[in-house]
C-alpha positions as CSV (number, residue, x, y, z in Angstrom):
1,M,110.9,80.1,123.4
2,N,108.0,77.9,124.4
3,N,104.5,78.6,124.0
4,K,104.3,80.6,127.2
5,T,106.9,83.1,127.0
6,K,105.7,83.7,123.2
7,T,102.6,84.0,124.9
8,A,103.2,86.2,127.8
9,T,105.3,88.6,124.9
10,A,102.4,88.9,123.1
11,L,100.3,90.1,126.0
12,S,103.6,92.5,127.2
13,T,103.5,94.0,123.2
14,M,99.9,94.5,123.0
15,K,99.7,96.3,126.5
16,K,102.4,98.5,125.0
17,V,100.6,99.4,122.2
18,L,97.0,100.0,124.0
19,G,99.4,102.2,126.1
20,Y,99.1,104.7,122.7
21,L,95.4,104.8,123.1
22,K,95.4,107.1,126.1
23,H,95.9,110.2,123.4
24,Y,93.0,109.3,122.1
25,R,90.3,108.5,125.0
26,L,87.5,110.8,123.6
27,L,87.7,108.9,119.9
28,F,88.4,105.3,121.1
29,V,84.9,106.2,123.4
30,L,82.7,108.0,120.7
31,S,84.0,104.8,118.0
32,L,82.6,102.6,121.0
33,L,79.2,104.3,121.2
34,L,79.0,104.3,117.7
35,A,79.6,100.6,117.3
36,V,77.0,99.8,119.7
37,A,74.2,102.0,117.2
38,V,75.5,100.3,114.6
39,V,74.6,96.6,116.2
40,G,71.8,97.6,117.8
41,L,70.1,98.9,114.7
42,T,71.7,95.6,112.4
43,L,69.8,93.5,114.9
44,Y,67.0,95.2,115.0
45,L,66.4,95.2,111.2
46,P,65.4,91.6,111.7
47,I,62.9,91.9,113.7
48,L,60.8,94.4,111.0
49,M,61.7,92.1,107.9
50,G,60.4,89.5,110.2
51,K,57.1,91.4,110.7
52,A,57.3,92.5,107.1
53,I,56.8,88.5,105.9
54,D,54.3,87.5,108.6
55,L,51.9,90.2,106.7
56,I,52.7,88.8,103.5
57,V,52.4,85.1,104.1
58,G,49.8,85.4,106.6
59,P,45.8,83.5,105.8
60,D,44.5,87.5,104.8
61,Q,45.1,89.5,102.2
62,V,48.3,91.7,102.3
63,N,47.9,94.6,104.6
64,F,49.9,97.1,102.9
65,T,48.8,100.0,105.7
66,S,50.2,97.8,108.4
67,L,53.2,97.2,106.0
68,T,54.3,100.6,104.9
69,P,55.6,101.8,108.3
70,I,57.3,98.5,109.0
71,L,59.5,99.2,105.5
72,I,59.7,103.1,106.2
73,Q,61.5,102.1,109.6
74,S,63.8,99.4,107.9
75,A,64.6,102.4,105.4
76,V,65.3,104.9,108.1
77,V,67.5,102.0,110.0
78,I,69.4,101.4,106.8
79,C,70.3,104.8,106.3
80,A,71.0,105.5,109.9
81,T,73.3,102.2,110.2
82,A,75.0,103.3,107.0
83,L,75.7,107.0,108.5
84,F,77.6,105.7,111.7
85,Q,79.1,102.9,110.0
86,W,80.6,105.7,108.0
87,V,81.3,108.0,111.0
88,M,82.8,105.0,113.2
89,N,85.4,104.1,110.3
90,I,86.7,108.0,110.5
91,C,87.4,107.8,114.2
92,N,89.1,104.1,113.3
93,N,91.1,105.2,111.0
94,R,92.2,108.3,112.9
95,I,93.3,106.5,116.4
96,T,95.0,103.8,114.1
97,F,97.3,105.7,112.2
98,G,97.9,108.3,114.9
99,V,98.9,105.6,117.1
100,V,101.2,104.2,114.2
101,R,102.5,107.8,113.5
102,R,103.5,108.1,117.2
103,L,104.9,104.4,117.4
104,R,107.2,105.7,114.3
105,H,108.2,108.9,115.8
106,D,109.1,107.5,119.0
107,A,111.5,104.9,116.9
108,F,112.7,107.9,114.8
109,T,113.1,110.1,118.3
110,R,114.8,106.8,119.6
111,I,117.8,106.6,116.6
112,Q,118.6,110.2,117.2
113,S,119.4,109.4,120.6
114,L,120.8,105.6,120.2
115,P,124.7,105.6,121.3
116,L,126.6,104.6,117.3
117,S,127.5,101.3,118.7
118,Y,124.3,100.3,118.3
119,L,124.1,101.3,114.5
120,D,127.3,99.7,114.1
121,K,126.3,96.6,114.9
122,R,122.9,95.9,113.0
123,P,122.4,96.1,109.1
124,V,120.8,99.8,108.2
125,G,117.8,98.1,106.0
126,D,116.6,95.9,109.2
127,T,116.3,98.9,110.9
128,V,114.5,101.0,108.1
129,S,112.3,97.7,107.7
130,R,111.5,97.8,111.9
131,V,110.3,101.6,111.2
132,I,108.5,101.3,107.6
133,A,107.5,97.5,107.0
134,D,106.8,96.3,110.6
135,A,104.5,99.8,111.2
136,D,102.8,99.1,108.5
137,Q,101.9,95.4,109.4
138,V,100.7,96.8,113.1
139,T,98.7,99.6,111.1
140,D,96.9,96.3,109.1
141,G,96.3,94.7,112.2
142,L,94.8,97.7,114.5
143,L,92.5,98.5,111.3
144,M,91.4,95.0,111.8
145,G,91.3,95.4,115.1
146,F,89.0,98.6,115.9
147,S,86.8,97.8,112.5
148,Q,85.8,93.6,113.8
149,F,86.7,93.1,117.1
150,F,84.5,95.6,119.4
151,T,81.3,95.1,116.9
152,G,81.9,91.1,116.6
153,I,81.6,91.5,120.3
154,L,78.9,93.3,120.6
155,T,76.9,91.5,117.6
156,I,77.4,87.9,119.5
157,L,76.4,89.6,122.9
158,G,73.5,91.2,121.4
159,T,72.3,88.4,118.8
160,L,72.6,85.5,121.6
161,C,69.6,88.5,123.4
162,F,67.8,88.6,120.5
163,M,67.5,84.9,120.3
164,L,66.4,84.1,123.6
165,T,64.0,86.3,123.1
166,L,62.3,84.3,119.8
167,N,63.2,80.4,120.9
168,L,65.1,78.9,124.2
169,P,66.1,75.4,122.4
170,M,67.2,76.4,119.0
171,T,69.9,79.4,121.3
172,V,71.1,76.5,123.0
173,W,72.1,74.3,119.8
174,V,73.8,77.8,118.4
175,V,75.4,78.6,121.6
176,V,76.7,75.0,122.6
177,A,77.4,74.4,118.7
178,T,79.3,77.7,118.1
179,P,82.4,77.5,120.0
180,L,83.9,74.6,118.3
181,S,84.9,77.3,115.5
182,L,86.8,79.3,118.0
183,F,88.9,76.4,118.9
184,V,89.5,75.7,115.8
185,A,90.1,79.1,115.4
186,S,92.7,79.2,118.3
187,F,94.6,75.8,117.5
188,I,95.4,77.0,114.0
189,A,96.2,80.7,115.4
190,R,99.1,79.4,118.2
191,R,100.8,77.9,115.2
192,T,101.1,80.9,113.3
193,H,103.0,83.3,114.9
194,S,106.0,81.9,115.2
195,L,105.7,82.1,111.3
196,F,104.7,85.6,110.9
197,K,107.5,86.1,113.7
198,K,109.9,84.5,111.2
199,Q,108.7,86.1,108.2
200,S,109.2,89.4,109.9
201,E,112.4,88.8,110.2
202,I,113.6,87.4,107.1
203,R,111.7,90.5,105.3
204,A,114.3,92.3,107.5
205,E,117.1,90.5,106.3
206,Q,116.0,90.7,102.8
207,T,115.5,95.1,103.0
208,S,118.8,95.2,104.5
209,L,120.3,93.5,101.5
210,V,118.5,95.9,98.8
211,E,119.4,98.5,100.7
212,E,123.4,97.3,100.3
213,M,122.9,96.6,97.0
214,I,121.6,99.2,95.8
215,G,123.4,101.9,97.8
216,S,127.0,100.3,95.9
217,H,125.5,99.9,92.9
218,K,128.2,100.8,91.2
219,T,131.2,99.0,93.2
220,V,128.5,96.0,92.5
221,V,129.1,96.4,88.8
222,A,132.7,97.5,88.9
223,F,133.0,94.1,90.6
224,A,131.2,92.2,88.4
225,H,129.4,90.6,91.5
226,E,126.0,91.0,89.7
227,D,125.7,87.4,89.6
228,E,126.6,87.2,93.3
229,A,124.3,89.5,94.1
230,L,121.5,88.0,92.3
231,R,122.4,84.8,94.3
232,D,122.0,86.2,97.6
233,F,119.0,87.8,96.8
234,E,117.7,84.9,95.6
235,E,118.6,82.8,98.8
236,I,116.7,85.3,101.0
237,N,113.9,85.5,98.6
238,G,113.2,81.6,98.5
239,R,113.1,81.6,101.9
240,L,111.0,84.2,102.3
241,E,108.7,82.8,99.9
242,E,108.2,79.7,101.8
243,T,107.9,81.0,105.7
244,S,105.0,83.4,104.2
245,R,103.8,80.9,102.1
246,K,103.3,78.8,105.4
247,A,102.0,81.4,107.5
248,V,99.3,82.8,104.7
249,F,98.8,78.7,104.2
250,F,97.6,78.3,107.9
251,S,96.1,81.8,108.8
252,S,94.4,80.9,105.5
253,L,93.1,77.5,107.3
254,V,91.1,79.3,109.7
255,N,88.5,81.1,107.9
256,P,87.2,77.9,105.9
257,S,87.4,75.7,108.9
258,T,85.0,77.9,110.8
259,R,82.6,78.4,107.9
260,F,82.1,75.2,107.7
261,V,81.4,74.9,111.9
262,N,79.3,77.9,111.2
263,N,77.5,76.3,108.4
264,L,76.4,73.3,110.5
265,V,75.5,75.3,112.8
266,Y,73.1,77.4,110.3
267,A,71.5,74.3,109.0
268,G,70.5,72.8,112.3
269,V,69.0,76.0,113.0
270,A,67.0,75.9,109.6
271,L,66.2,72.2,110.1
272,I,64.9,72.6,114.0
273,G,62.9,75.9,113.3
274,A,61.4,74.5,110.1
275,L,60.0,70.9,111.9
276,I,58.4,73.8,114.6
277,C,56.8,75.9,112.2
278,L,55.0,72.4,110.5
279,S,54.5,70.8,114.0
280,P,54.1,73.4,116.5
281,T,54.4,71.6,120.2
282,V,53.2,73.0,123.5
283,G,54.8,76.2,124.5
284,M,56.7,76.0,121.2
285,T,56.0,78.2,118.9
286,L,57.1,79.7,115.4
287,T,56.0,81.8,112.8
288,V,57.5,82.2,109.3
289,G,58.5,85.4,110.3
290,G,60.2,84.4,113.4
291,L,62.3,81.8,111.9
292,S,63.2,84.2,109.1
293,A,64.9,86.5,111.8
294,F,66.4,83.8,114.0
295,L,68.2,82.2,110.7
296,T,69.4,86.2,110.4
297,Y,70.3,86.2,113.4
298,A,72.2,83.0,114.0
299,G,74.3,83.8,110.8
300,Q,75.1,87.3,112.4
301,Y,76.1,85.5,115.6
302,T,78.2,83.3,113.6
303,K,79.7,85.4,111.5
304,P,81.6,87.7,113.8
305,F,83.4,84.4,114.7
306,N,85.1,83.9,111.5
307,E,85.8,87.4,112.0
308,I,87.9,87.4,115.1
309,S,89.4,84.8,114.3
310,G,91.1,86.6,110.9
311,V,91.7,89.5,113.5
312,V,93.5,87.3,115.6
313,T,95.6,85.6,113.0
314,E,96.3,89.4,111.9
315,L,97.0,90.3,115.1
316,Q,99.1,87.8,115.8
317,N,101.1,89.3,112.3
318,A,101.0,92.7,113.9
319,M,102.0,91.8,117.7
320,A,105.5,89.9,116.4
321,C,106.0,93.5,114.0
322,A,104.9,95.8,117.1
323,A,107.5,93.5,119.3
324,R,110.3,94.2,116.6
325,L,109.6,97.8,116.4
326,F,109.4,98.2,120.4
327,E,112.7,96.6,120.6
328,L,113.7,99.6,118.6
329,I,111.7,102.2,120.8
330,E,113.0,100.7,124.1
331,A,117.1,100.3,122.9
332,D,119.2,101.6,125.5
333,T,120.3,105.6,124.6
334,E,123.4,107.2,125.0
335,I,124.2,107.9,128.8
336,P,122.6,110.7,129.0
337,D,124.3,114.8,129.6
338,A,124.6,115.1,133.4
339,P,122.4,117.6,134.9
340,D,124.9,119.8,136.0
341,A,127.1,119.1,132.5
342,T,129.2,121.9,131.3
343,V,128.5,123.8,128.1
344,L,131.7,124.6,126.8
345,S,131.9,127.7,125.0
346,Q,134.5,130.5,123.8
347,V,136.8,127.2,123.6
348,G,140.7,127.7,122.8
349,G,141.4,124.4,121.9
350,R,143.3,122.8,124.1
351,V,143.5,119.1,124.0
352,T,144.2,116.7,126.2
353,L,144.4,112.8,125.9
354,S,145.4,110.9,129.5
355,D,146.4,107.2,129.4
356,V,143.3,106.8,127.1
357,A,142.4,102.9,126.8
358,F,139.5,101.6,124.0
359,S,138.3,98.5,122.7
360,Y,134.7,98.0,120.7
361,T,134.4,94.6,122.5
362,P,136.0,93.2,126.0
363,D,138.0,90.3,124.3
364,Q,140.1,92.7,121.4
365,E,142.0,95.5,122.4
366,L,142.8,98.6,120.0
367,I,143.8,101.4,122.0
368,R,146.2,101.4,124.8
369,D,147.8,104.5,127.1
370,L,147.4,106.7,124.7
371,N,149.4,110.1,125.6
372,L,148.5,113.3,123.8
373,S,148.9,117.2,125.3
374,L,147.7,119.8,122.7
375,T,147.8,123.4,122.9
376,S,145.5,125.8,120.8
377,G,146.2,126.3,117.4
378,Q,148.6,122.8,117.0
379,R,148.1,120.5,113.9
380,V,148.2,116.6,115.1
381,A,148.3,114.2,111.6
382,I,147.3,110.8,112.8
383,V,149.2,108.2,110.2
384,G,149.4,104.2,110.5
385,P,148.5,101.3,108.7
386,T,144.8,100.1,108.0
387,G,142.9,99.6,111.1
388,C,145.7,101.0,114.0
389,G,142.9,103.3,115.5
390,K,143.6,106.6,113.7
391,T,139.5,106.8,112.9
392,T,138.8,105.5,116.4
393,V,140.5,108.1,118.0
394,I,138.4,110.6,116.2
395,N,135.3,108.6,117.3
396,L,136.6,109.4,121.3
397,L,137.3,112.6,120.6
398,M,133.8,113.6,119.0
399,R,132.3,111.7,121.9
400,F,130.8,108.7,119.1
401,Y,132.4,106.3,122.1
402,D,133.3,106.9,125.6
403,V,136.9,105.9,126.3
404,N,137.3,102.4,128.6
405,E,139.7,104.3,130.9
406,G,142.0,107.5,131.1
407,S,140.2,110.8,130.2
408,I,139.9,113.2,127.6
409,S,139.8,116.6,128.3
410,V,138.8,120.1,126.0
411,D,140.3,123.5,127.9
412,G,140.5,121.9,131.1
413,H,136.7,120.3,130.8
414,D,136.5,116.1,130.9
415,I,134.5,115.6,127.6
416,R,132.3,113.3,130.0
417,T,131.3,115.9,131.8
418,V,130.4,118.3,129.1
419,T,127.2,118.1,126.9
420,R,127.6,116.8,123.6
421,H,126.0,119.4,121.9
422,S,128.1,121.9,122.7
423,L,131.4,119.5,122.7
424,R,130.1,118.7,119.3
425,E,129.5,121.7,117.6
426,N,132.6,123.3,118.8
427,Y,134.3,121.0,116.0
428,G,134.1,120.8,112.4
429,M,134.1,117.6,111.1
430,V,135.4,116.5,107.3
431,L,135.1,112.5,106.3
432,Q,136.2,110.8,103.3
433,E,132.7,109.2,103.1
434,T,130.7,111.9,102.1
435,W,127.0,113.0,103.3
436,L,124.7,114.6,101.3
437,A,121.2,114.7,102.1
438,A,118.2,115.6,99.5
439,G,117.7,119.1,98.9
440,T,119.3,122.3,97.2
441,V,122.9,122.2,96.9
442,R,122.7,125.7,99.3
443,D,120.7,123.9,102.2
444,N,123.7,120.6,101.9
445,I,126.1,123.8,102.3
446,A,124.2,125.2,105.1
447,F,123.4,122.1,107.1
448,G,125.2,123.3,110.1
449,R,124.5,126.8,110.2
450,P,120.4,126.6,108.4
451,D,120.0,131.0,109.2
452,A,123.1,131.3,107.2
453,T,123.0,134.2,104.8
454,D,123.3,133.4,101.0
455,E,126.3,135.8,100.9
456,E,128.0,133.6,103.2
457,V,127.0,130.4,101.7
458,V,128.4,131.8,98.5
459,A,131.6,132.7,100.5
460,A,132.1,129.3,101.9
461,A,131.7,127.5,98.0
462,K,134.5,130.1,97.2
463,A,136.8,129.3,100.0
464,A,136.1,125.6,99.0
465,H,136.6,126.1,95.3
466,A,133.1,124.8,95.0
467,D,131.6,128.0,93.0
468,G,132.5,127.5,89.6
469,F,130.8,124.1,89.3
470,I,128.1,125.0,91.4
471,R,127.3,127.8,89.3
472,R,127.5,125.7,86.1
473,L,124.7,123.1,87.9
474,P,121.0,123.8,85.9
475,E,119.6,126.1,88.8
476,G,123.0,126.8,91.0
477,Y,122.8,127.4,94.1
478,N,119.2,126.3,94.4
479,T,119.5,122.7,92.4
480,V,118.3,120.5,93.6
481,I,119.9,116.9,94.3
482,G,119.3,113.6,95.0
483,E,119.8,111.0,98.5
484,D,123.6,111.7,98.7
485,G,124.6,113.6,96.1
486,G,123.1,112.1,93.3
487,S,124.3,112.5,89.9
488,L,127.7,114.6,91.5
489,S,130.6,113.0,91.3
490,Q,132.5,112.1,94.4
491,G,135.0,115.2,94.0
492,Q,132.1,117.5,93.7
493,K,130.6,116.1,96.8
494,Q,133.8,116.1,98.9
495,L,133.5,119.7,98.3
496,L,130.2,120.1,99.2
497,C,131.3,119.2,102.5
498,I,134.5,121.1,102.7
499,A,132.1,124.2,102.2
500,R,129.6,123.1,104.7
501,L,133.2,123.3,107.0
502,F,133.8,126.9,105.9
503,L,130.9,127.8,106.7
504,C,131.0,126.8,110.2
505,L,134.2,127.9,110.8
506,P,134.5,126.0,114.2
507,P,137.6,126.4,117.0
508,M,138.6,122.7,116.7
509,L,139.4,120.7,113.1
510,I,138.8,116.7,112.4
511,L,139.8,115.8,108.1
512,D,139.7,112.5,107.7
513,E,141.2,112.3,104.2
514,A,139.3,115.3,103.5
515,T,140.7,115.2,99.8
516,S,140.7,112.1,98.8
517,S,138.2,112.6,95.7
518,I,139.7,115.8,94.8
519,D,141.7,115.9,91.8
520,T,145.6,117.4,92.0
521,R,145.6,120.7,91.2
522,T,142.3,121.8,93.5
523,E,143.5,120.1,96.1
524,L,146.8,122.1,96.2
525,K,144.1,125.3,96.2
526,I,142.2,123.3,99.1
527,Q,145.5,122.7,101.1
528,N,146.3,126.2,101.1
529,A,143.0,127.1,101.9
530,F,143.3,124.6,105.3
531,A,146.6,125.9,106.0
532,S,145.6,129.3,106.5
533,L,142.2,128.4,107.9
534,M,144.1,126.1,110.3
535,K,146.5,129.2,111.9
536,E,143.8,129.5,114.4
537,R,142.3,126.0,115.2
538,T,143.2,122.8,116.7
539,S,143.3,120.7,113.9
540,F,143.2,116.6,113.3
541,I,143.9,115.4,110.3
542,V,143.9,112.0,108.8
543,A,145.5,111.1,105.9
544,H,147.1,108.1,103.5
545,R,148.7,110.6,101.3
546,L,152.2,110.9,104.1
547,S,152.7,114.2,101.3
548,T,149.5,116.2,102.9
549,I,150.5,116.5,106.5
550,R,154.1,117.3,106.4
551,E,153.3,120.9,107.8
552,A,152.2,119.5,110.9
553,D,153.1,120.8,113.8
554,V,153.0,117.1,115.6
555,I,152.5,113.7,113.7
556,L,151.2,110.9,115.5
557,V,152.6,107.4,114.3
558,M,150.0,104.2,115.2
559,K,150.3,101.0,114.8
560,D,148.3,98.4,116.4
561,G,146.4,100.9,119.3
562,H,150.2,102.3,120.3
563,V,151.5,105.6,119.2
564,V,154.5,104.1,118.4
565,E,156.1,107.3,117.3
566,Q,156.1,111.1,117.9
567,G,157.5,114.2,116.3
568,N,157.3,116.4,113.1
569,H,158.3,115.4,109.5
570,V,161.5,115.8,109.3
571,A,162.2,114.4,113.0
572,L,160.8,111.3,111.9
573,L,162.2,110.8,108.8
574,E,166.0,111.5,110.6
575,Q,164.7,109.0,113.1
576,G,164.5,105.6,110.2
577,G,162.0,104.3,112.3
578,F,158.3,103.5,111.1
579,Y,157.1,106.5,109.7
580,A,160.0,106.9,107.5
581,T,159.0,103.3,106.4
582,L,155.8,104.3,105.7
583,Y,156.7,107.2,104.1
584,N,159.8,106.0,101.7
585,S,157.0,103.4,100.7
586,Q,155.0,106.2,99.4
587,F,157.7,106.7,96.0
588,E,159.5,102.9,95.9
589,A,157.3,102.6,92.4
């Protein structure tokens, strides 16, 4: 990416960020007015101090009668400046954190509407880093911008006006020499943007690795992968250290470089002013108090250049992070439901798959010519080797992905013409990979029906044979469990997910290795409960243990994306084909 493209991207990102300010117009205007007041009072103070100095160093005795009102005015100006500064900071904080709150809200809202393919193709840690770490960097940049940028600009303009009223030649010297600091700052800042962008990307990579290793810590330890994980972390951490060090080093050069130039300006002003005071020329007189005020203005004039250069560096970091955040906010969402989309109600459970073809990537075929017709209440088992497309069929049924060709219909409605919400609320789903949220056991069971009564929650837990272990927990159903179930065993987590299904009781069921982590005795009880539940519901069962699906009405045997065999358990065994080979392989040992 060349410098011109980088600049255009940064400006585009800045424009988007500023667009969020429309919600805080009044606070923004108030902040600007307070900034004008703060700068005006700050610049008025040197005039008062200059008058006081002239009264003290004058040829006559110190006139305390004239000095006292000046000191009182100075005290009032100082107090008013502090008050206005305090209120301005409150306004700036509200604006900054309000903007970032909305950015995070928009990012998280967009995540809820992203297609599953977006999250499948990107590390979870990268997405988390954008919403958390990158948003924090935007906060820091905006806060510095609001607190220093506007007051800096006003200070430069105000001091320029005051200096012109005191001495024109010295003002010209200050104005001509000071822009050198801006040139130095911009020269360095242009070279730091790419480093800050790279720093943000590596930080996201590190967050992704840490999230993955912590989330799978038991597996890491079980396979003695600690050393490899540490080496991976050290490699990323080393790259992050090197990039961060370079970015901070080059950005840190801005302040001392500009201070060096500004100190040269200050020294020049002091020398010229002292010569004018000692040897006044025609039309150029300057008192000691006036020189003191001018030196103060010269320092105040150059100081904002230092601050603005720091703000520019911080804003570049913030804009690099904001660009990553906007990539998430502006990512393509799922194809929205059509305005006239049908809302499924009173679903009977008739499901038809006609000539379905699907692949995750265009260059790699997966499912081709899949046909299936189910009547209400039928139980369908999907079996086959790993990677044959079993879970993909489930993703298509739930419309996590849309078919490339063909169609899937429920009760005669193509699922692409119905609302996703009404489709998914008519499916009950239990997966091999359990998911539990941080909260009480009751909240996790009632996840699909938050308005369920305590009696209904307990009844669902009993049906799933989870009531016993729940009551042995410290607080029973009110026991708070951590993220992903905390200290619960994998089998207990799966029982809670099954209880969640029994509470909702939808007309169609999807069971993807739903009892894989449960002990054999409990599994037999749950299988009986499932059998009773399936009598009135269309059910899709994915299982590797083929002994668990012998009672299915239809068994789909998949291989390489095709349904190679179809029938019930007995008929498929009699055929002696692929299913018979899979089934008998369980007992070869």
